[in-house]
C-alpha positions in Angstrom: 0.1 -0.4 0.2 1.4 3.1 -0.9 2.4 6.1 1.9 0.1 9.1 1.6 1.3 11.7 -0.5 0.1 14.4 1.4 2.0 15.6 4.4 1.6 15.2 7.2 -0.8 17.7 8.9 1.1 16.9 12.3 4.2 18.3 11.4 3.4 22.0 10.3 1.4 21.9 13.9 4.4 21.0 15.2 6.6 23.8 14.1 8.3 20.9 11.4 8.6 21.6 7.5 6.9 19.1 5.4 9.9 16.6 4.7 11.0 16.5 8.4 11.2 13.0 9.2 10.2 12.5 13.0 10.3 9.4 14.8 8.0 7.9 18.1 10.6 5.3 19.3 8.0 2.9 21.2 8.9 0.9 24.1 6.4 -2.0 24.0 5.6 -4.4 26.9 6.0 -2.0 29.4 4.6 -4.2 32.7 5.2 -7.2 31.4 8.4 -8.1 34.2 10.7 -6.1 35.9 12.9 -5.9 33.7 10.7 -4.2 31.1 10.4 -1.4 33.9 13.9 -0.3 34.2 14.6 -0.7 30.6 11.8 2.1 30.6 12.8 4.3 33.0 16.1 4.3 32.1 15.4 5.2 28.6 13.0 7.7 29.2 16.1 9.2 31.2 18.3 8.9 28.6 15.9 10.9 25.9 15.8 9.1 22.7 13.2 6.8 23.7 10.3 8.9 25.1 7.3 6.4 25.0 6.0 3.1 25.9 2.7 1.6 26.5 1.7 -0.6 29.9 0.6 -4.5 29.7 -2.0 -3.7 32.5 -3.0 -7.3 32.8 0.9 -8.4 33.4 2.2 -9.2 36.6 4.7 -5.9 37.3 2.3 -3.2 35.8 1.3 -2.4 39.6 4.9 -1.5 39.8 4.7 1.0 36.8 1.4 2.5 37.8 3.3 3.1 41.6 5.8 5.1 39.7 3.8 6.7 37.2 1.7 8.2 40.1 4.7 9.6 41.6 5.9 10.6 38.0 3.1 12.6 36.1 6.2 13.7 33.6 6.7 10.0 31.8 4.7 9.5 28.7 3.2 5.7 28.7 0.2 4.5 26.8 -1.8 1.8 27.4 -0.9 -1.6 25.4 -4.4 -3.4 24.9 -3.4 -7.0 25.7 -5.3 -10.0 24.4 -2.5 -12.4 24.7 0.0 -14.2 26.6 2.5 -15.5 24.2 5.3 -16.8 26.5 5.5 -20.4 27.1 6.2 -20.4 30.7 5.1 -16.4 31.9 1.7 -16.3 31.4 -1.5 -13.9 32.1 -5.0 -13.4 31.5 -8.1 -11.0 31.6 -9.2 -8.3 34.3 -12.5 -8.2 33.3 -13.3 -12.0 33.3 -11.6 -15.7 34.1 -15.3 -17.4 32.3 -14.2 -20.2 29.6 -17.6 -18.7 27.7 -15.6 -15.4 27.4 -13.4 -16.8 24.7 -10.7 -15.0 25.9 -8.7 -17.6 27.5 -7.2 -21.3 27.3 -7.4 -24.0 29.5 -5.0 -22.5 32.1 -7.0 -19.6 32.3 -4.4 -17.2 30.4 -4.8 -14.9 27.4 -4.4 -17.1 24.4 -0.7 -17.2 23.0 -1.2 -16.2 19.7 -3.7 -13.6 17.6 -4.8 -16.0 15.2 -6.0 -18.3 17.6 -7.9 -15.2 19.7 -9.3 -14.5 16.0 -10.7 -17.9 16.1 -12.1 -18.1 19.1 -12.8 -14.1 19.1 -16.0 -13.0 21.6 -16.0 -9.4 20.7 -18.4 -8.5 23.1 -16.1 -10.0 25.9 -12.8 -8.7 24.2 -14.3 -5.4 24.4 -14.9 -5.6 27.4 -11.8 -6.5 28.6 -9.9 -3.6 26.4 -12.2 -1.3 28.3 -11.5 -2.7 31.9 -7.3 -2.2 31.0 -7.7 1.5 29.9 -10.3 2.3 33.2 -7.6 0.6 35.0 -4.8 2.8 34.3 -7.5 5.9 34.3 -8.3 4.6 37.5 -5.1 4.9 39.3 -5.0 8.5 37.8 -2.7 7.9 35.3 -2.9 10.8 32.4 -1.6 8.3 30.0 -0.6 9.6 26.7 -1.8 7.0 24.1 -3.6 3.4 22.9 -1.7 0.9 21.1 -1.9 -2.7 20.8 0.5 -5.7 21.6 0.7 -8.0 19.2 -1.8 -5.8 17.0 -4.8 -8.4 18.5 -6.9 -5.4 19.5 -7.3 -4.3 15.5 -8.2 -7.0 14.5 -11.5 -6.4 12.0 -13.9 -6.6 14.4 -12.4 -5.0 17.2 -10.8 -2.1 15.2 -13.9 0.5 15.5 -13.9 -0.5 19.6 -10.6 0.5 19.5 -10.8 3.3 17.5 -13.6 5.0 19.5 -11.5 4.1 23.0 -8.6 6.8 21.8 -11.6 9.5 21.5 -13.8 8.4 24.4 -10.0 8.7 26.1 -9.1 11.5 24.1 -6.1 10.5 23.2 -4.0 9.3 20.0 -4.6 5.4 19.1 -2.0 4.3 17.0 -3.2 4.2 13.2 -1.8 5.0 10.2 -2.0 7.1 7.5 -1.1 4.9 4.8 0.7 1.4 4.9 3.9 1.6 2.7 5.4 -1.7 2.3 7.4 -1.9 5.3 4.9 -1.3 7.3 2.1 -3.8 5.6 2.2 -6.3 8.3 0.6 -3.6 10.8 -2.7 -3.8 8.8 -3.8 -6.7 11.1 -7.6 -5.3 9.6 -6.7 -6.2 6.1 -7.9 -2.5 4.7 -7.3 -2.1 1.3 -5.9 1.1 -0.3 -9.5 2.7 -0.6 -10.7 1.8 2.6 -7.0 2.8 4.6 -7.6 6.1 2.9 -11.4 6.1 3.8 -10.1 5.8 7.7 -7.2 7.7 7.9 -9.2 11.0 6.2 -12.5 10.4 8.7 -9.7 10.2 11.6 -7.7 13.5 11.1 -11.4 15.1 10.5 -12.3 14.1 13.6 -8.7 15.2 15.4 -7.1 12.3 15.3 -3.2 12.5 14.8 -1.6 9.7 12.8 1.5 8.6 12.1 3.1 8.0 8.4 4.5 4.9 8.7 5.2 1.9 11.5 8.5 0.4 11.7 9.8 -2.7 14.4 12.8 -4.6 16.0 14.8 -6.1 13.0 14.0 -9.7 13.5 10.8 -9.4 15.7 9.1 -13.0 16.1 11.7 -14.7 14.0 13.8 -16.3 17.3 17.6 -16.3 16.5 17.1 -15.4 12.9 18.0 -11.5 13.5 18.5 -8.7 15.9 20.9 -7.6 17.9 23.1 -5.4 15.5 23.3 -1.7 15.3 24.1 -1.7 11.6 19.7 -2.9 11.1 18.7 -0.5 13.0 20.7 2.1 11.5 19.3 0.5 7.9 15.9 1.1 8.7 16.6 4.4 10.3 18.5 5.9 7.0 16.0 4.9 5.0 12.8 6.2 6.9 10.6 8.7 4.8 9.3 12.2 5.4 6.5 12.5 8.2 6.2 10.2 11.4 7.2 6.7 11.9 6.2 4.6 14.9 9.5 2.7 15.5 8.3 0.0 18.1 11.0 -1.7 20.1 11.2 -4.3 23.1 14.1 -3.2 25.3 14.7 -4.9 28.5 17.0 -4.8 31.0 19.1 -8.0 32.3 18.1 -9.9 34.7 14.6 -11.6 34.2 13.8 -11.6 30.3 17.0 -14.4 30.4 14.6 -17.0 31.9 11.3 -15.7 30.8 12.6 -16.2 27.0 16.4 -16.8 26.5 15.7 -17.2 22.6 15.0 -13.4 22.2 16.8 -12.0 25.5 20.0 -11.4 23.5 18.4 -8.2 21.6 16.2 -7.2 24.3 18.7 -6.7 26.5 20.8 -5.1 22.7 18.2 -2.7 22.3 18.0 -1.8 26.4 22.1 -0.9 25.7 21.5 0.6 22.1 18.7 3.2 22.6 20.6 5.1 25.4 23.8 4.8 23.4 25.8 7.7 21.7 26.4 5.8 18.7 22.8 5.9 18.2 22.4 9.8 19.4 25.4 10.8 16.9 23.2 9.2 13.8 20.5 10.7 14.7 21.6 13.7 14.2 23.8 13.3 11.1 20.5 11.7 9.7 18.5 14.8 10.9 15.3 12.4 12.3 14.2 14.1 15.5 12.6 11.5 18.7 9.3 13.0 19.8 7.0 11.1 22.1 3.0 10.6 22.3 2.6 13.4 24.9 3.0 15.8 21.8 0.4 14.1 19.6 -2.2 14.1 22.6 -2.1 17.6 23.1 -2.2 18.6 19.9 -5.1 16.3 20.0 -7.1 18.1 22.6 -6.1 21.7 21.6 
């Protein structure tokens, strides 16, 4: 799907020219474990990664909520979670543990993979769970900045309208793309064709929703040991970024627990924790004239 040929209006509203390259380095999976929380806090402090999002059903979400209650400066969203993908580290819904909900497997945990969620999908139950996760963060007094979707499951076709309306209800941006370029195609989980994607983007922008222009993700994500953990892979992606705003999902984790949770991906998750606070990356971004931003800026535009 081709990129949107019209400049993103958000660029001008943020004071950038139409050919500027802005990137939202987004730390997924905050709250998944203590190491993900530590990575978020340290990377936020370092300043290149300005935002991330919280998996409310996960065991370590309460630690991060407690921290956010003392740190209103943190730019954190809600990572709507309908999957528990690890073999020996599981979590389940906030809203129910009823088998009839279609949300859980025989252990009482979320299904591991998106296609299994889709095969068992009970839309009212899934929407109730999505709403419960946002409400948990909101009720804790956290001024969250956006909503996005773990493994994109909350963006399945039958859930996409509810996902979008949560953003408007809470007056925060949701992760949504103006048009899918080739590298972003796998993020089109709703299966929208070019015309439908264009109509959706226009309607969202008319309603005041800030959108991103492209999506990128950890190199080799989902491929086990096949890729990842090398600066050159990230720098190739960044060098080739199009003009506009790119949402770049990363999965950094401080060392200590991820090695037990998932030994296969631990090395590149710890690499991201190191690389995204490195002088090497900082210098590369300056040379490429790529500007990191957070979601707080987009939320304030939406609310203005």
